[in-house]
Residue frames relative to the residue before (quaternion, step in Angstrom):
aa qw qx qy qz dx dy dz
M 1.0000 0.0000 0.0000 0.0000 0.00 0.00 0.00
A 0.3701 -0.7306 0.5327 0.2133 3.60 -0.82 0.97
L 0.3619 -0.7246 0.5458 0.2148 3.57 -1.05 0.78
T 0.2245 -0.7606 0.5984 0.1141 3.55 -1.11 0.78
S 0.3901 -0.7155 0.5267 0.2418 3.60 -0.74 1.02
L 0.2164 -0.7797 0.5774 0.1086 3.56 -0.96 0.93
K 0.3191 0.7559 -0.5022 0.2731 3.57 1.29 0.35
R 0.3331 -0.7554 0.5343 0.1818 3.57 -0.92 0.93
K 0.4839 -0.6250 0.5226 0.3194 3.53 -1.24 0.48
P 0.4887 -0.6578 0.4722 0.3249 3.62 -0.87 0.84
K 0.3880 -0.7031 0.5463 0.2381 3.56 -1.06 0.79
K 0.4217 -0.6970 0.5260 0.2443 3.56 -1.08 0.76
A 0.5202 -0.6040 0.4965 0.3437 3.56 -1.17 0.64
E 0.4951 -0.6850 0.4496 0.2889 3.57 -1.01 0.79
K 0.7173 0.3649 -0.2375 0.5440 3.61 1.00 -0.74
I 0.5717 -0.6208 0.4179 0.3364 3.55 -1.04 0.78
D 0.7691 0.3568 -0.1974 0.4922 3.61 0.91 -0.88
A 0.4928 0.6562 -0.4355 0.3700 3.63 1.23 0.14
P 0.4873 -0.6521 0.4826 0.3232 3.59 -1.02 0.72
E 0.5749 -0.5677 0.4526 0.3774 3.56 -1.22 0.50
P 0.4357 -0.6968 0.4914 0.2885 3.63 -0.83 0.84
M 0.5162 -0.6011 0.5038 0.3440 3.56 -1.22 0.59
Q 0.0448 0.8093 -0.5808 0.0755 3.57 -0.77 1.02
D 0.3766 -0.6505 0.6000 0.2741 3.52 -1.18 0.60
L 0.4463 -0.6969 0.4892 0.2754 3.55 -0.98 0.78
Y 0.7394 0.2471 -0.1670 0.6036 3.57 1.27 -0.38
P 0.4976 -0.6675 0.4529 0.3191 3.62 -0.88 0.84
W 0.6303 -0.5775 0.3688 0.3650 3.58 -1.10 0.73
G 0.6379 0.5682 -0.3296 0.4020 3.61 1.01 -0.68
L 0.6292 0.5358 -0.3461 0.4442 3.60 1.22 -0.18
R 0.5484 0.6053 -0.4056 0.4103 3.62 1.24 0.02
I 0.1650 -0.7524 0.6306 0.0949 3.53 -1.16 0.71
T 0.1500 -0.7742 0.6098 0.0797 3.58 -0.87 0.96
L 0.1310 -0.7675 0.6247 0.0591 3.55 -0.80 1.06
E 0.1729 -0.7911 0.5813 0.0794 3.57 -0.54 1.17
K 0.7902 -0.3558 0.2079 0.4536 3.57 -1.32 0.13
E 0.6590 0.5207 -0.3209 0.4377 3.60 0.86 -0.91
E 0.6848 0.4643 -0.2835 0.4849 3.60 0.93 -0.88
L 0.6307 0.5233 -0.3354 0.4646 3.61 0.99 -0.80
D 0.6313 0.5301 -0.3280 0.4614 3.60 1.00 -0.81
K 0.6597 0.5086 -0.3101 0.4582 3.59 0.92 -0.88
L 0.7113 0.4222 -0.2401 0.5081 3.59 1.12 -0.71
D 0.3901 -0.7361 0.4552 0.3143 3.59 1.35 0.03
L 0.4981 0.6180 -0.4347 0.4255 3.56 0.96 0.99
T 0.1572 -0.7358 0.6415 0.1496 3.53 -1.35 0.23
V 0.6762 -0.4629 0.3657 0.4414 3.56 -1.26 0.18
A 0.6068 0.5834 -0.3455 0.4148 3.60 1.12 -0.65
N 0.5769 0.5863 -0.3793 0.4237 3.62 1.21 -0.26
F 0.7504 0.3765 -0.1774 0.5136 3.58 1.25 -0.31
D 0.1258 -0.7261 0.6650 0.1215 3.53 -1.36 0.40
I 0.5991 -0.5348 0.4387 0.4032 3.57 -1.18 0.54
G 0.7840 0.3081 -0.2437 0.4807 3.57 -0.89 0.94
D 0.4643 0.6623 -0.4576 0.3694 3.60 1.26 -0.18
K 0.2678 -0.7080 0.6241 0.1937 3.55 -1.22 0.54
V 0.0436 -0.7874 0.6149 0.0106 3.59 -0.93 0.89
S 0.3700 -0.6923 0.5700 0.2428 3.55 -1.16 0.61
I 0.1264 -0.7939 0.5936 0.0369 3.54 -0.95 0.92
V 0.0722 -0.7237 0.6839 0.0570 3.52 -1.08 0.86
A 0.0551 0.8263 -0.5544 0.0829 3.56 -0.68 1.05
E 0.2485 -0.7038 0.6384 0.1883 3.49 -1.34 0.43
A 0.0033 0.8079 -0.5872 0.0492 3.56 -0.78 1.03
E 0.3090 -0.7228 0.5904 0.1830 3.51 -1.27 0.54
V 0.4228 -0.6631 0.5487 0.2837 3.58 -1.01 0.79
V 0.0739 -0.8329 0.5484 0.0067 3.57 -0.60 1.15
S 0.8122 0.0696 -0.0410 0.5777 3.59 1.20 -0.25
L 0.0994 -0.7449 0.6570 0.0605 3.54 -1.17 0.75
R 0.0104 -0.8100 0.5859 -0.0214 3.58 -0.85 0.94
E 0.0555 0.7495 -0.6586 0.0382 3.49 -1.19 0.72
S 0.1419 0.7928 -0.5812 0.1164 3.56 -0.75 1.02
A 0.1338 -0.7733 0.6152 0.0749 3.52 -1.29 0.38
N 0.0314 -0.7525 0.6556 0.0541 3.51 -1.28 0.54
Q 0.7692 -0.3645 0.2341 0.4697 3.59 -1.22 -0.16
K 0.7457 0.4265 -0.2271 0.4588 3.61 1.07 -0.66
N 0.8360 -0.0637 0.0763 0.5396 3.61 0.91 -0.73
K 0.3623 -0.6714 0.5960 0.2507 3.49 -1.43 0.08
T 0.0865 -0.7907 0.6033 0.0579 3.58 -1.05 0.70
K 0.0605 -0.7560 0.6513 0.0268 3.50 -1.23 0.66
S 0.0927 0.8035 -0.5852 0.0575 3.58 -1.02 0.72
V 0.1983 -0.7174 0.6558 0.1260 3.48 -1.35 0.51
E 0.1845 -0.7820 0.5875 0.0968 3.60 -0.80 0.99
L 0.1387 -0.7994 0.5838 0.0292 3.54 -0.82 1.09
Q 0.2145 -0.7321 0.6304 0.1438 3.56 -1.07 0.77
I 0.3003 -0.7443 0.5680 0.1821 3.58 -0.57 1.16
M 0.1690 -0.8199 0.5451 0.0460 3.55 -0.76 1.11
A 0.7886 0.0273 0.0001 0.6143 3.60 1.09 -0.62
V 0.0357 -0.8118 0.5825 -0.0199 3.57 -1.04 0.75
D 0.0766 -0.7465 0.6572 0.0705 3.54 -1.27 0.53
L 0.2202 -0.7835 0.5700 0.1131 3.56 -0.85 0.98
G 0.5599 -0.6016 0.3990 0.4067 3.58 1.21 0.25
K 0.7217 -0.4177 0.3199 0.4498 3.52 -1.29 -0.26
P 0.3484 -0.7561 0.5078 0.2215 3.61 -0.58 1.07
K 0.5143 -0.6125 0.4864 0.3519 3.54 -1.19 0.51
A 0.6962 -0.4793 0.3276 0.4222 3.56 -1.25 0.38
Q 0.6015 -0.5572 0.4384 0.3682 3.52 -1.19 0.65
R 0.2275 -0.7907 0.5574 0.1115 3.57 -0.82 0.97
K 0.3933 -0.6450 0.5832 0.2986 3.51 -1.23 0.45
S 0.4971 -0.6351 0.4761 0.3505 3.55 -1.02 0.66
K 0.6021 -0.5730 0.4111 0.3743 3.56 -1.14 0.59
F 0.6235 0.5388 -0.3441 0.4501 3.58 1.07 -0.68
K 0.6572 0.4962 -0.3139 0.4726 3.61 0.94 -0.84
E 0.6209 0.5342 -0.3326 0.4675 3.57 1.07 -0.77
F 0.6330 0.5196 -0.3214 0.4755 3.59 1.00 -0.83
Q 0.6543 0.5175 -0.3167 0.4515 3.59 0.92 -0.91
M 0.6509 0.5143 -0.3235 0.4551 3.60 0.95 -0.85
I 0.6560 0.4947 -0.3132 0.4762 3.60 0.94 -0.86
R 0.6531 0.5161 -0.3095 0.4597 3.56 0.93 -0.92
D 0.7042 0.4739 -0.2715 0.4537 3.57 0.87 -0.96
S 0.6625 0.5017 -0.3196 0.4552 3.61 1.14 -0.47
Q 0.5813 0.5707 -0.3724 0.4446 3.60 1.27 -0.28
P 0.4523 -0.6713 0.5002 0.3075 3.60 -0.91 0.81
T 0.3619 -0.7206 0.5503 0.2167 3.56 -0.96 0.88
E 0.6867 -0.4589 0.3539 0.4388 3.61 -1.28 0.20
A 0.6509 0.5162 -0.3239 0.4528 3.59 0.99 -0.81
M 0.6566 0.5093 -0.3148 0.4586 3.61 1.05 -0.71
K 0.6372 0.5515 -0.3351 0.4214 3.60 1.08 -0.62
E 0.6592 0.5373 -0.3124 0.4232 3.63 1.09 -0.61
């Protein structure tokens, strides 16, 4: 199955001298939060991830809402999905936090008191 990028195009400021507005490149509704209960079910922990990691997701979702509306300025259409089951594939090996790694290195170094 081919993946389709859902990244949005940045909107231009309407006034020439106006600063560019702060924008997320992806709408907030495309984020998924996995809390402890979900991570436990997937046999994962936060330590399996680093900020910026890319993960593949396979999910089953149910269509729970269809919307279509219009006003004087624009028309909107949306489909709301409820994710019911998910698989993140094979997780990478459990990582030690960088802070714990630093502590282990620090603790393995002989201190001045130990050298005497």
